[in-house]
PLY file of the C-alpha trace (Angstrom):
ply
format ascii 1.0
element vertex 258
property float x
property float y
property float z
element edge 257
property int vertex1
property int vertex2
end_header
-227.19 -9.40 132.05
-228.16 -11.08 128.77
-226.53 -10.12 125.49
-228.56 -9.72 122.27
-228.39 -12.67 119.99
-226.56 -12.47 116.70
-229.77 -13.14 114.73
-231.65 -10.37 116.57
-228.91 -7.82 115.78
-228.94 -8.68 112.10
-232.73 -8.30 112.00
-232.60 -4.88 113.57
-229.88 -3.82 111.13
-231.96 -5.03 108.18
-234.98 -3.03 109.42
-232.82 0.08 109.75
-231.49 -0.30 106.20
-235.00 -0.75 104.79
-236.22 2.32 106.65
-233.33 4.39 105.28
-234.00 3.23 101.72
-237.70 4.05 102.07
-236.95 7.58 103.23
-234.41 8.05 100.43
-236.93 6.81 97.85
-239.59 9.21 99.12
-237.11 12.06 98.94
-236.17 11.19 95.36
-239.82 11.04 94.31
-240.48 14.39 95.94
-237.63 15.93 93.99
-238.69 14.48 90.62
-242.41 15.21 91.01
-243.36 18.17 88.84
-245.28 20.90 90.59
-247.78 23.04 88.66
-246.56 26.54 87.79
-247.37 29.40 90.12
-250.47 31.44 89.22
-250.61 35.19 89.84
-252.85 38.00 88.65
-252.95 41.76 88.88
-255.50 44.36 87.79
-256.14 48.09 87.86
-259.28 47.49 89.96
-261.11 44.56 91.58
-264.54 44.00 93.11
-265.13 40.80 95.11
-268.39 39.37 96.48
-267.54 36.93 99.27
-271.08 35.55 99.37
-271.24 34.55 95.72
-267.43 34.15 95.32
-267.58 36.31 92.20
-264.85 38.75 91.23
-264.81 41.53 88.65
-261.49 42.91 87.46
-260.38 45.59 85.00
-257.18 45.75 82.97
-256.26 42.28 84.23
-253.24 40.06 83.58
-252.98 36.43 84.70
-249.58 34.74 84.68
-249.35 30.94 84.66
-245.71 29.91 84.42
-244.58 31.30 81.05
-248.16 31.79 79.85
-250.07 35.06 80.22
-253.69 36.11 79.66
-254.54 39.80 79.28
-257.86 41.57 78.79
-259.73 44.79 79.47
-262.20 43.03 81.80
-262.59 39.70 83.59
-265.30 37.94 85.59
-264.20 35.05 87.85
-266.38 32.46 89.58
-263.94 32.00 92.48
-261.20 33.95 94.20
-258.70 31.10 93.80
-257.67 28.77 90.97
-258.58 25.38 92.44
-261.71 25.06 90.31
-262.73 28.32 88.68
-263.91 29.79 85.41
-262.70 33.16 84.16
-264.49 35.06 81.41
-262.33 37.71 79.69
-263.65 40.43 77.39
-262.11 43.22 75.36
-258.73 42.96 73.60
-258.05 39.45 74.89
-254.43 38.35 74.38
-253.18 34.87 75.26
-249.63 33.68 74.70
-249.60 29.93 74.12
-246.32 28.07 74.56
-244.32 27.48 72.53
-244.10 30.78 70.57
-247.85 31.05 70.02
-250.30 33.94 70.45
-254.10 34.13 70.47
-256.20 37.26 69.99
-259.97 37.47 70.41
-262.92 39.57 71.53
-263.78 37.17 74.37
-262.27 34.10 76.02
-263.27 31.64 78.72
-260.36 30.19 80.71
-260.87 27.11 82.92
-258.72 26.26 85.95
-258.79 22.83 87.62
-256.67 21.77 90.59
-254.69 25.00 90.35
-253.78 24.33 86.72
-254.85 26.16 83.58
-256.54 23.50 81.47
-258.30 25.18 78.57
-258.94 28.55 76.95
-261.84 29.04 74.52
-261.47 32.20 72.44
-264.27 33.64 70.28
-264.26 36.62 67.95
-265.04 37.96 64.51
-262.72 36.28 63.97
-260.48 34.93 66.74
-256.87 34.71 65.55
-253.63 32.93 66.38
-250.06 32.92 65.13
-246.89 30.98 65.89
-243.29 31.59 64.92
-241.78 28.46 63.40
-239.02 26.83 65.42
-236.57 26.39 62.55
-237.08 29.77 60.84
-238.59 33.23 61.12
-241.69 32.18 59.17
-245.07 32.74 60.86
-248.01 30.32 60.78
-251.35 32.17 60.93
-254.90 31.05 61.56
-258.35 32.46 62.26
-261.83 31.12 63.00
-265.04 31.96 64.84
-263.80 29.89 67.78
-260.34 28.72 68.85
-260.00 26.22 71.70
-256.52 26.02 73.23
-255.90 22.83 75.23
-252.85 23.50 77.40
-252.01 19.85 78.18
-251.53 18.53 74.62
-250.58 21.98 73.30
-253.19 22.10 70.53
-255.49 24.77 69.13
-258.78 23.73 67.53
-260.17 26.21 65.03
-263.81 25.95 63.99
-266.20 28.12 61.98
-269.61 26.55 61.57
-272.06 29.37 62.18
-272.53 30.02 58.46
-272.09 27.91 55.29
-269.60 30.51 54.03
-267.47 30.45 57.19
-264.36 28.31 57.25
-261.48 27.99 59.66
-258.25 29.07 57.99
-254.57 28.22 58.57
-251.63 29.30 56.42
-247.87 28.93 56.63
-247.35 31.60 53.98
-247.29 29.11 51.10
-250.19 26.72 51.72
-253.69 27.93 52.67
-256.02 25.41 54.35
-259.77 26.05 54.76
-262.07 23.64 56.53
-264.94 23.61 59.04
-262.51 22.28 61.68
-258.70 22.54 61.81
-256.52 21.23 64.66
-252.99 22.62 64.89
-250.36 21.18 67.23
-248.20 24.02 68.55
-245.41 21.74 69.77
-245.10 19.50 66.73
-246.16 22.20 64.21
-248.56 19.72 62.62
-251.99 20.52 61.16
-255.04 18.31 60.65
-258.16 19.49 58.82
-261.46 17.64 59.18
-265.16 18.10 58.56
-267.86 18.04 61.20
-271.16 16.21 61.31
-272.82 19.50 62.25
-271.34 21.50 59.40
-273.76 23.83 57.67
-274.24 23.93 53.91
-273.30 21.37 51.30
-269.59 22.21 50.92
-267.99 20.35 53.83
-264.77 19.35 52.13
-261.26 20.50 53.03
-259.79 23.06 50.61
-256.02 23.53 50.19
-254.40 26.20 48.00
-250.65 26.04 47.31
-248.74 28.84 45.62
-245.48 27.34 44.30
-244.04 30.81 43.65
-244.84 32.22 47.05
-242.15 32.18 49.74
-243.25 31.75 53.37
-244.34 35.10 54.80
-242.28 36.60 57.59
-243.90 39.29 59.74
-244.23 40.35 63.34
-247.92 39.91 64.04
-251.08 41.89 63.26
-254.15 40.48 61.62
-254.15 36.94 60.33
-256.68 37.46 57.60
-255.50 36.67 54.07
-254.22 39.79 52.35
-255.41 40.49 48.84
-252.58 40.85 46.38
-252.06 44.25 44.77
-253.14 44.47 41.09
-250.27 44.41 38.62
-249.05 47.78 37.48
-249.96 48.59 33.84
-247.07 48.53 31.46
-246.19 51.69 29.58
-247.63 51.88 26.01
-245.29 54.65 24.83
-242.92 53.51 22.07
-239.38 53.21 23.14
-236.70 55.06 21.12
-233.96 52.81 19.87
-230.53 53.66 21.17
-228.22 55.26 18.53
-225.47 53.06 17.19
-222.21 53.22 19.05
-219.63 55.60 17.58
-216.76 54.35 19.67
-213.71 53.46 17.55
-213.20 49.80 16.91
-209.80 48.67 18.13
-207.46 47.49 15.36
-206.68 43.82 15.25
-203.07 43.04 14.47
-202.33 40.05 12.33
-198.98 38.38 12.04
-197.66 37.62 8.51
-196.14 34.21 8.20
-192.50 34.20 7.05
0 1
1 2
2 3
3 4
4 5
5 6
6 7
7 8
8 9
9 10
10 11
11 12
12 13
13 14
14 15
15 16
16 17
17 18
18 19
19 20
20 21
21 22
22 23
23 24
24 25
25 26
26 27
27 28
28 29
29 30
30 31
31 32
32 33
33 34
34 35
35 36
36 37
37 38
38 39
39 40
40 41
41 42
42 43
43 44
44 45
45 46
46 47
47 48
48 49
49 50
50 51
51 52
52 53
53 54
54 55
55 56
56 57
57 58
58 59
59 60
60 61
61 62
62 63
63 64
64 65
65 66
66 67
67 68
68 69
69 70
70 71
71 72
72 73
73 74
74 75
75 76
76 77
77 78
78 79
79 80
80 81
81 82
82 83
83 84
84 85
85 86
86 87
87 88
88 89
89 90
90 91
91 92
92 93
93 94
94 95
95 96
96 97
97 98
98 99
99 100
100 101
101 102
102 103
103 104
104 105
105 106
106 107
107 108
108 109
109 110
110 111
111 112
112 113
113 114
114 115
115 116
116 117
117 118
118 119
119 120
120 121
121 122
122 123
123 124
124 125
125 126
126 127
127 128
128 129
129 130
130 131
131 132
132 133
133 134
134 135
135 136
136 137
137 138
138 139
139 140
140 141
141 142
142 143
143 144
144 145
145 146
146 147
147 148
148 149
149 150
150 151
151 152
152 153
153 154
154 155
155 156
156 157
157 158
158 159
159 160
160 161
161 162
162 163
163 164
164 165
165 166
166 167
167 168
168 169
169 170
170 171
171 172
172 173
173 174
174 175
175 176
176 177
177 178
178 179
179 180
180 181
181 182
182 183
183 184
184 185
185 186
186 187
187 188
188 189
189 190
190 191
191 192
192 193
193 194
194 195
195 196
196 197
197 198
198 199
199 200
200 201
201 202
202 203
203 204
204 205
205 206
206 207
207 208
208 209
209 210
210 211
211 212
212 213
213 214
214 215
215 216
216 217
217 218
218 219
219 220
220 221
221 222
222 223
223 224
224 225
225 226
226 227
227 228
228 229
229 230
230 231
231 232
232 233
233 234
234 235
235 236
236 237
237 238
238 239
239 240
240 241
241 242
242 243
243 244
244 245
245 246
246 247
247 248
248 249
249 250
250 251
251 252
252 253
253 254
254 255
255 256
256 257
């Protein structure tokens, strides 16, 4: 009977160690790899056509991780979320992380590889708001169209259908109007630009700052600028002077030097 050589045993041991390290590395990568959030939806009613892969839903809610999309009606081009396009209509509500909300008449939501990539909201106007991270102040915005890109966490507001239309964003103190405004929900940063396709001659960015206005704090509702109430007229009736005081004046004692 021949015994294994010393060199052969060391080689087999080295192979075993390498195999163990490879398996451990694969396990570590599997643990650190981020999986896309789970996608679920429910509705009060659903009609599905298996030939065309079209679905029609009513009173529908889609949940994608912490994000939700709600609407009165929805039309989907596929029964799954691998590569599908959902068109929502009627009281569309989209919560955009972090702390953001979109409201619109219609919205088109695109799914790719089981991930929600983009939501395009349109309305008259479409609106969004976000609670500031460091305070209770609310940032508002509205436009004809708002495109929410989930990956970078940005909303792009644009109003270019009419020369008088402008996208609008306000933090309660500064009002920004421009054909195109991009707001970063995560960094709370705004960028206003013009567009080569802008209608009319006024394509500049307009900013209005009220130094006496404190940031507005509210809980939602419309994002349209609210007109200030007219000042109350001051009374023109003459005021009667108050009668002189009849209270006794206290005596002041003085010391006489000795």
